[in-house]
C-alpha positions as CSV (number, residue, x, y, z in Angstrom):
1,M,-29.7,-27.8,124.8
2,S,-33.4,-27.8,125.6
3,D,-33.1,-24.2,126.9
4,S,-31.5,-23.1,123.7
5,L,-34.3,-24.6,121.7
6,S,-37.0,-23.0,123.7
7,A,-35.1,-19.7,123.4
8,L,-35.0,-20.0,119.6
9,A,-38.7,-20.9,119.4
10,S,-39.8,-18.0,121.6
11,S,-37.7,-15.5,119.5
12,S,-39.5,-16.1,116.3
13,D,-42.8,-14.4,117.2
14,E,-41.7,-11.7,119.6
15,V,-40.0,-8.3,119.3
16,Q,-36.5,-8.9,120.7
17,E,-34.3,-6.3,122.5
18,S,-31.3,-8.6,122.5
19,P,-29.2,-8.8,119.3
20,A,-29.7,-11.5,116.8
21,L,-27.2,-14.3,116.2
22,I,-27.4,-16.3,113.0
23,F,-26.4,-20.0,113.0
24,L,-26.4,-23.0,110.6
25,G,-29.8,-24.5,111.2
26,P,-32.2,-26.0,111.7
27,P,-32.3,-26.2,115.5
28,G,-30.3,-29.1,116.9
29,T,-27.1,-28.5,114.8
30,Y,-23.7,-28.4,116.5
31,S,-23.5,-24.7,115.4
32,H,-26.7,-24.1,117.5
33,Q,-25.2,-25.9,120.5
34,A,-21.9,-24.0,120.3
35,A,-23.8,-20.7,120.0
36,F,-25.9,-21.4,123.0
37,D,-22.9,-22.5,125.1
38,A,-21.2,-19.2,124.3
39,F,-24.1,-16.7,124.3
40,G,-27.0,-18.3,126.2
41,D,-29.9,-15.9,126.6
42,T,-27.9,-12.8,125.6
43,V,-29.0,-13.1,122.0
44,H,-32.0,-14.5,120.1
45,Y,-31.3,-17.2,117.5
46,V,-32.0,-17.1,113.8
47,A,-31.5,-20.3,111.7
48,K,-30.2,-20.2,108.2
49,Q,-29.9,-23.1,105.8
50,T,-26.2,-22.9,104.7
51,I,-22.9,-21.5,106.0
52,A,-22.8,-19.0,103.2
53,S,-26.3,-17.7,104.0
54,V,-25.2,-17.1,107.6
55,F,-22.4,-14.8,106.4
56,E,-24.5,-13.2,103.7
57,S,-27.4,-12.4,106.0
58,L,-25.3,-10.3,108.4
59,S,-26.7,-6.8,108.6
60,S,-27.5,-3.9,111.0
61,E,-30.6,-6.0,112.0
62,L,-28.7,-9.4,112.2
63,L,-25.5,-8.4,113.8
64,F,-23.8,-11.6,114.8
65,G,-23.2,-15.1,113.4
66,I,-21.4,-18.3,114.1
67,I,-19.8,-20.5,111.4
68,P,-17.7,-23.8,111.7
69,Q,-14.1,-23.2,110.7
70,E,-12.2,-26.4,111.4
71,N,-12.6,-29.9,112.7
72,S,-9.8,-31.7,114.5
73,T,-10.5,-34.9,112.5
74,N,-11.6,-33.7,109.1
75,G,-9.7,-30.4,108.7
76,S,-10.8,-27.0,107.4
77,V,-14.5,-26.4,106.5
78,I,-14.3,-25.7,102.8
79,E,-17.6,-23.8,102.6
80,T,-16.4,-21.3,105.2
81,Y,-13.1,-20.6,103.4
82,N,-15.0,-20.2,100.1
83,I,-17.2,-17.4,101.6
84,L,-14.1,-15.8,103.1
85,R,-12.9,-15.1,99.5
86,C,-15.7,-12.6,99.0
87,E,-14.8,-8.9,99.0
88,F,-17.5,-8.0,101.5
89,V,-15.6,-10.0,104.2
90,G,-13.1,-7.6,105.7
91,R,-15.1,-4.7,104.4
92,D,-18.6,-5.1,105.9
93,S,-18.3,-8.3,108.0
94,F,-15.5,-9.5,110.2
95,V,-14.3,-12.4,112.4
96,R,-14.6,-11.3,116.0
97,G,-13.8,-14.4,118.1
98,E,-13.7,-18.2,118.3
99,I,-15.1,-21.0,120.4
100,T,-14.5,-24.8,120.4
101,L,-17.0,-27.6,120.9
102,P,-16.4,-31.3,121.5
103,I,-18.3,-33.2,118.8
104,K,-19.9,-36.6,119.5
105,H,-21.8,-38.1,116.6
106,S,-24.6,-40.6,116.6
107,L,-26.3,-42.7,114.0
108,V,-30.0,-41.8,114.0
109,V,-32.8,-43.7,112.2
110,R,-36.6,-43.8,112.0
111,Q,-38.1,-45.9,114.7
112,N,-37.8,-49.7,114.2
113,V,-35.1,-49.3,111.5
114,K,-32.1,-51.7,112.0
115,I,-28.5,-51.2,111.0
116,E,-28.8,-54.0,108.4
117,D,-31.7,-52.0,106.7
118,I,-29.5,-49.0,106.0
119,E,-28.5,-48.3,102.4
120,H,-28.0,-44.5,102.6
121,V,-26.4,-42.3,105.3
122,L,-27.2,-38.6,105.3
123,S,-25.3,-35.8,107.0
124,H,-23.2,-32.6,106.5
125,E,-20.0,-33.5,104.5
126,Q,-17.9,-32.7,107.6
127,A,-19.8,-35.2,109.8
128,L,-19.5,-37.8,107.1
129,G,-15.8,-37.3,107.0
130,Q,-15.5,-37.4,110.8
131,C,-17.1,-40.9,110.9
132,K,-15.2,-42.7,108.1
133,A,-13.9,-45.6,110.3
134,F,-17.4,-46.4,111.6
135,L,-18.9,-46.2,108.1
136,R,-16.2,-48.4,106.6
137,E,-16.6,-51.1,109.3
138,F,-20.4,-51.2,109.8
139,L,-21.9,-49.7,106.6
140,P,-19.4,-50.3,103.8
141,R,-22.0,-50.5,101.1
142,A,-24.1,-47.6,102.1
143,S,-24.1,-44.5,99.9
144,L,-23.1,-41.2,101.6
145,V,-25.5,-38.3,101.0
146,P,-24.3,-34.8,101.9
147,T,-26.8,-32.4,103.3
148,D,-26.8,-28.7,104.4
149,S,-26.5,-29.6,108.1
150,T,-26.6,-32.6,110.5
151,A,-30.0,-31.6,111.8
152,S,-31.5,-31.3,108.3
153,A,-30.2,-34.8,107.6
154,A,-32.2,-36.0,110.7
155,R,-35.3,-34.1,109.7
156,A,-35.1,-35.6,106.2
157,L,-35.7,-39.1,107.7
158,L,-39.2,-38.1,108.5
159,N,-40.0,-37.2,104.9
160,P,-42.3,-39.6,103.0
161,P,-40.6,-42.0,100.5
162,S,-39.8,-40.5,97.1
163,E,-38.0,-41.6,94.0
164,G,-34.5,-42.5,95.0
165,F,-35.1,-42.0,98.7
166,D,-36.6,-44.5,101.3
167,P,-36.4,-43.1,104.9
168,L,-36.8,-46.7,106.1
169,K,-33.5,-47.6,104.4
170,S,-31.7,-44.4,105.5
171,A,-29.8,-43.0,108.6
172,A,-28.5,-39.7,109.6
173,I,-25.3,-38.8,111.4
174,C,-26.1,-36.0,113.9
175,S,-26.4,-35.1,117.6
176,T,-28.7,-37.2,119.9
177,V,-30.6,-34.0,120.7
178,V,-32.5,-34.3,117.4
179,T,-34.6,-37.2,118.8
180,S,-36.2,-34.7,121.2
181,L,-36.7,-32.2,118.4
182,F,-38.1,-34.6,115.8
183,P,-40.4,-37.2,117.3
184,G,-40.2,-40.5,115.5
185,L,-36.5,-40.9,115.5
186,D,-34.3,-43.3,117.5
187,V,-30.5,-43.3,118.2
188,L,-29.0,-46.5,116.8
189,R,-25.4,-46.0,117.8
190,T,-23.6,-43.2,119.8
191,G,-19.9,-42.0,119.7
192,I,-19.4,-43.0,116.1
193,Q,-16.8,-40.3,115.4
194,D,-13.2,-41.1,114.5
195,G,-11.2,-40.7,117.7
196,E,-12.2,-39.5,121.2
197,S,-11.0,-35.9,120.9
198,N,-13.2,-34.8,118.0
199,M,-13.5,-31.0,118.3
200,T,-14.8,-28.3,116.0
201,R,-13.7,-24.7,116.1
202,F,-16.2,-22.0,115.2
203,Y,-15.6,-18.4,114.2
204,I,-17.9,-15.7,115.7
205,V,-18.6,-13.1,112.9
206,S,-20.3,-9.8,112.9
207,Y,-21.6,-7.0,110.7
208,G,-19.1,-4.2,111.3
209,L,-16.7,-3.8,114.2
210,D,-18.6,-1.5,116.5
211,A,-21.0,-3.8,118.3
212,R,-19.7,-5.6,121.4
213,V,-19.8,-9.3,121.1
214,P,-22.4,-10.4,123.7
215,W,-20.5,-13.3,125.4
216,Q,-22.1,-14.8,128.5
217,T,-18.5,-15.0,129.8
218,P,-15.8,-13.6,127.6
219,P,-13.5,-16.6,126.6
220,A,-9.8,-16.5,127.5
221,Y,-7.9,-17.1,124.2
222,Q,-4.8,-15.9,122.6
223,K,-5.1,-12.7,120.6
224,R,-5.4,-13.5,116.9
225,A,-6.1,-12.0,113.6
226,L,-7.1,-13.4,110.2
227,I,-5.5,-11.9,107.1
228,R,-6.4,-12.7,103.5
229,L,-3.6,-12.5,100.8
230,L,-4.3,-12.2,97.1
231,P,-1.7,-13.0,94.5
232,D,-0.9,-10.5,91.8
233,R,-3.5,-11.4,89.1
234,D,-0.9,-10.7,86.3
235,S,2.0,-12.7,87.8
236,V,2.9,-16.1,86.5
237,A,4.5,-17.3,89.8
238,W,3.9,-16.0,93.3
239,D,6.5,-16.2,96.1
240,F,4.7,-16.9,99.3
241,S,7.9,-16.4,101.3
242,R,7.8,-12.7,100.6
243,A,4.6,-12.5,102.6
244,I,6.0,-14.3,105.6
245,K,9.0,-12.0,105.7
246,A,7.0,-8.9,105.3
247,L,4.4,-9.9,107.9
248,S,6.9,-10.4,110.7
249,I,4.2,-11.7,113.1
250,P,4.0,-15.4,114.3
251,I,1.7,-17.4,112.0
252,S,-0.4,-20.2,113.6
253,R,-2.0,-21.5,110.5
254,V,-2.1,-21.1,106.7
255,D,-5.1,-22.0,104.5
256,R,-5.7,-21.5,100.8
257,R,-8.5,-21.7,98.3
258,P,-8.6,-21.0,94.5
259,S,-8.8,-17.2,93.9
260,L,-11.9,-15.8,92.3
261,Y,-10.1,-12.8,90.9
262,S,-6.7,-13.8,89.6
263,A,-5.1,-16.1,87.0
264,T,-6.0,-19.8,86.9
265,F,-4.5,-21.9,89.7
266,H,-3.5,-18.8,91.7
267,D,-4.8,-19.2,95.2
268,V,-6.0,-16.8,97.9
269,Y,-4.2,-17.4,101.2
270,Y,-5.5,-17.0,104.7
271,L,-3.0,-16.4,107.4
272,E,-4.0,-16.6,111.1
273,V,-1.5,-14.8,113.2
274,Y,-1.2,-14.4,117.0
275,D,0.3,-12.3,119.7
276,E,3.2,-14.4,120.8
277,G,3.8,-12.7,124.1
278,G,0.2,-12.5,125.0
279,K,0.7,-9.1,126.7
280,E,-0.6,-6.7,124.1
281,S,-3.7,-4.7,124.9
282,D,-6.6,-4.9,122.5
283,V,-5.7,-1.5,121.0
284,A,-2.0,-2.4,120.8
285,W,-2.7,-5.7,119.1
286,F,-5.0,-4.0,116.6
287,D,-2.2,-1.5,115.8
288,C,0.3,-4.4,115.4
289,V,-1.9,-6.1,112.9
290,N,-2.5,-2.9,110.9
291,Q,1.3,-2.3,110.8
292,A,1.8,-5.8,109.5
293,V,-0.7,-5.2,106.7
294,E,1.0,-2.0,105.8
295,R,4.3,-3.9,105.5
296,L,2.6,-6.3,103.2
297,R,1.4,-3.4,101.1
298,Q,4.8,-1.9,100.9
299,A,6.1,-5.3,99.7
300,G,3.6,-5.2,96.8
301,L,1.2,-7.7,98.3
302,K,-2.6,-7.2,98.4
303,S,-4.0,-8.0,101.8
304,T,-7.1,-7.5,103.8
305,V,-7.7,-8.0,107.6
306,L,-10.7,-10.3,107.9
307,G,-10.8,-10.1,111.7
308,V,-9.0,-9.3,114.9
309,W,-9.9,-10.8,118.2
């Protein structure tokens, strides 16, 4: 991780020939770690404060980004699926790949703070959800305070006391690497996540489809695509089974969020599909997905391809 941090620091004041990759910052987040594991020095790193701002910042100057999509303990990342509702996704920006990172959380505090001192626990809502058993057993009375990222929670512990916040009565759930980034912090407990196999899957996103994703080593994963389905805004009831029949491609997962553009309590659906045989070429898989979307259109269903990889 230290190499990635130095790479990020050096990128801020120099003209870079390598493409930019946007991640949920500040440095030291799991998004930063996952990005560096996948791309190393092939990109320069640009931190953004929220998942939404990662996607919204994609442009011809900031070509690539990484966003958390799902955690094996706490499920889908709601902020990611909320931004996938926006019309610019699937028109200007696309999902281009995926990577998975093992997540091991730690409880971090200001130096000399003990566990019995802690009244507030700060972290990203996903991290808080991934450590419920630890919090219930060891900090049952502590209030849980959501933050934009795990690293920003750690950094907040170094702020001076203010109304409603005492850093000497607070802790952060984050990676141990933050103690080398932010002097003055100590690791109180490690491995506090629920279960041993806590993994987060990330989507690699890009502005447009033309630029080659600059992997250090291209990952070997099953060919997939992400399709967004919108219900008819005028319909009272929507038969989801019609979409499954029309699609005629194996579906690995279905997610949904409230639609921004249709009647109340009508949802937008996300279907992640895959190449069952695993033998399609990239061009043939792209054609297969486009044909499936055309079948959805002919069935009277509005759909958009959000990514093919």
